[in-house]
Structures are given as structure tokens and as C-alpha cells.
ZAMAR-964183 format. One record per residue (C-alpha): residue number from 1; x, y, z. Coordinates in nm, 3 decimals. Layout:
ZAMAR-964183
[nuti NUM,[X,Y,Z]] ...
This chain:
ZAMAR-964183
[nuti 1,[11.473,-6.031,4.150]] [nuti 2,[11.527,-6.241,4.411]] [nuti 3,[11.720,-6.127,4.732]] [nuti 4,[11.874,-6.356,4.993]] [nuti 5,[11.943,-6.291,5.350]] [nuti 6,[12.194,-6.477,5.540]] [nuti 7,[12.230,-6.575,5.865]] [nuti 8,[12.418,-6.778,6.158]] [nuti 9,[12.792,-6.726,6.132]] [nuti 10,[13.044,-6.721,6.305]] [nuti 11,[13.371,-6.830,6.504]] [nuti 12,[13.385,-7.200,6.655]] [nuti 13,[13.597,-7.469,6.823]] [nuti 14,[13.672,-7.796,6.586]] [nuti 15,[13.374,-8.037,6.654]] [nuti 16,[13.142,-7.788,6.762]] [nuti 17,[12.848,-7.703,6.556]] [nuti 18,[12.658,-7.422,6.338]] [nuti 19,[12.365,-7.357,6.151]] [nuti 20,[12.325,-7.103,5.852]] [nuti 21,[11.986,-6.986,5.764]] [nuti 22,[11.905,-6.833,5.444]] [nuti 23,[11.573,-6.611,5.376]] [nuti 24,[11.458,-6.522,5.031]] [nuti 25,[11.203,-6.298,4.914]] [nuti 26,[11.088,-6.122,4.585]] [nuti 27,[11.059,-6.305,4.261]] [nuti 28,[11.027,-6.644,4.430]] [nuti 29,[10.800,-6.799,4.231]] [nuti 30,[11.113,-6.831,3.978]] [nuti 31,[11.356,-7.065,4.190]] [nuti 32,[11.381,-7.435,4.266]] [nuti 33,[11.677,-7.522,4.374]] [nuti 34,[11.848,-7.352,4.667]] [nuti 35,[12.182,-7.442,4.856]] [nuti 36,[12.485,-7.301,4.970]] [nuti 37,[12.831,-7.265,4.808]] [nuti 38,[13.115,-7.185,5.041]] [nuti 39,[13.450,-6.975,4.921]] [nuti 40,[13.776,-7.017,5.122]] [nuti 41,[14.093,-6.793,5.117]] [nuti 42,[14.272,-6.874,4.764]] [nuti 43,[14.025,-7.110,4.691]] [nuti 44,[13.720,-7.106,4.425]] [nuti 45,[13.408,-7.101,4.531]] [nuti 46,[13.218,-7.467,4.573]] [nuti 47,[12.940,-7.641,4.639]] [nuti 48,[12.874,-7.740,5.016]] [nuti 49,[12.526,-7.864,4.933]] [nuti 50,[12.199,-7.816,4.737]] [nuti 51,[11.817,-7.895,4.727]] [nuti 52,[11.546,-7.857,4.493]] [nuti 53,[11.211,-7.826,4.486]] [nuti 54,[11.149,-8.156,4.405]] [nuti 55,[11.355,-8.255,4.703]] [nuti 56,[11.667,-8.347,4.511]] [nuti 57,[11.967,-8.306,4.772]] [nuti 58,[12.310,-8.270,4.669]] [nuti 59,[12.624,-8.300,4.913]] [nuti 60,[12.955,-8.230,4.872]] [nuti 61,[13.200,-8.558,4.935]] [nuti 62,[13.379,-8.350,5.196]] [nuti 63,[13.061,-8.279,5.384]] [nuti 64,[12.864,-8.614,5.371]] [nuti 65,[12.800,-8.712,5.720]] [nuti 66,[12.842,-8.399,5.892]] [nuti 67,[12.668,-8.152,5.720]] [nuti 68,[12.261,-8.148,5.628]] [nuti 69,[12.036,-7.929,5.453]] [nuti 70,[11.686,-7.874,5.464]] [nuti 71,[11.430,-7.634,5.292]] [nuti 72,[11.119,-7.577,5.555]] [nuti 73,[10.925,-7.380,5.242]] [nuti 74,[11.017,-7.182,4.912]] [nuti 75,[11.147,-6.909,5.103]] [nuti 76,[11.393,-7.091,5.356]] [nuti 77,[11.661,-7.294,5.354]] [nuti 78,[11.887,-7.424,5.676]] [nuti 79,[12.270,-7.580,5.654]] [nuti 80,[12.291,-7.761,6.016]] [nuti 81,[12.650,-7.792,6.029]] [nuti 82,[12.840,-8.062,6.303]] [nuti 83,[13.159,-8.170,6.361]] [nuti 84,[13.302,-7.911,6.218]] [nuti 85,[13.660,-7.916,6.142]] [nuti 86,[13.944,-7.593,6.023]] [nuti 87,[13.908,-7.692,5.711]] [nuti 88,[13.522,-7.607,5.672]] [nuti 89,[13.667,-7.252,5.743]] [nuti 90,[13.527,-7.018,5.490]] [nuti 91,[13.273,-6.736,5.348]] [nuti 92,[12.937,-6.901,5.291]] [nuti 93,[12.687,-6.813,5.044]] [nuti 94,[12.317,-6.875,4.988]] [nuti 95,[12.254,-6.919,4.628]] [nuti 96,[11.889,-6.963,4.496]] [nuti 97,[11.852,-7.047,4.150]] [nuti 98,[11.618,-7.163,3.844]] [nuti 99,[11.755,-7.508,3.751]] [nuti 100,[11.605,-7.491,3.378]] [nuti 101,[11.759,-7.074,3.330]] [nuti 102,[12.110,-7.045,3.356]] [nuti 103,[12.072,-6.639,3.415]] [nuti 104,[11.843,-6.715,3.693]] [nuti 105,[12.124,-6.710,3.990]] [nuti 106,[12.107,-6.572,4.268]] [nuti 107,[12.362,-6.493,4.559]] [nuti 108,[12.331,-6.384,4.934]] [nuti 109,[12.617,-6.130,5.097]] [nuti 110,[12.770,-6.417,5.265]] [nuti 111,[12.882,-6.475,5.592]] [nuti 112,[13.164,-6.588,5.760]] [nuti 113,[13.267,-6.929,5.927]] [nuti 114,[13.568,-7.006,6.134]] [nuti 115,[13.666,-7.271,6.302]] [nuti 116,[13.933,-7.322,6.516]] [nuti 117,[14.180,-7.586,6.607]] 
């Protein structure tokens, strides 16, 4: 099992920045991709950004140029969010998975990000 603990959410105004961090523990040797998803009220959970162990990065079109994902090591992944907009308001979830094993997917508890206009 893999445990994920997120930090860094909060309330900011439009145009401000936040940095989310996620720390992994447990059987992390099985993980080869980490990233962030978000879920706004009444909407489906969507991918924000992901980075694989090989350094391949996926960024959602809605946040390109504003958000950056970085993975310091196999245990930690950060999401730098700049120029935040009210539509970025959501619960953000850290995700860790094995891209070759569909059942090997883990979620953090979620952290609220609220952007006021």
C-alpha cells in the first residue's frame, strides 16, 4: 500500500499563487507516476498534471502556462499554481500509480483550493 499526504491548500485571491505538496510513503517502489487531480463541486474529477519516473509530464490545457509540476524524488511531488482563477477552485487530490498496473492507483485525502474573485 501507498499512503499520500497533501499540504498547501487554502484561500487566495485571483492572480495569486499556491504551492501544493504531496509526500508518499509505504510500498513506493511500485509507483512510477505521481500527479494531481481536482474535483470542483458538481463536476467530475479531472487530471491537472502528472509526471512519470521517466520525466514525462502531462499538463491539462486549462492550466498550461500557469501550473508546474515537479517531482523531487520518488517520494514527493509538488504543484506550483500561479495566476490562479476562480475556476481553479476545487478539491485537489494527489495521485500515485503504476502506469502498467491499473489496480495500482492511490489517492490522497484531498486539499481544498479556493480562489476568490
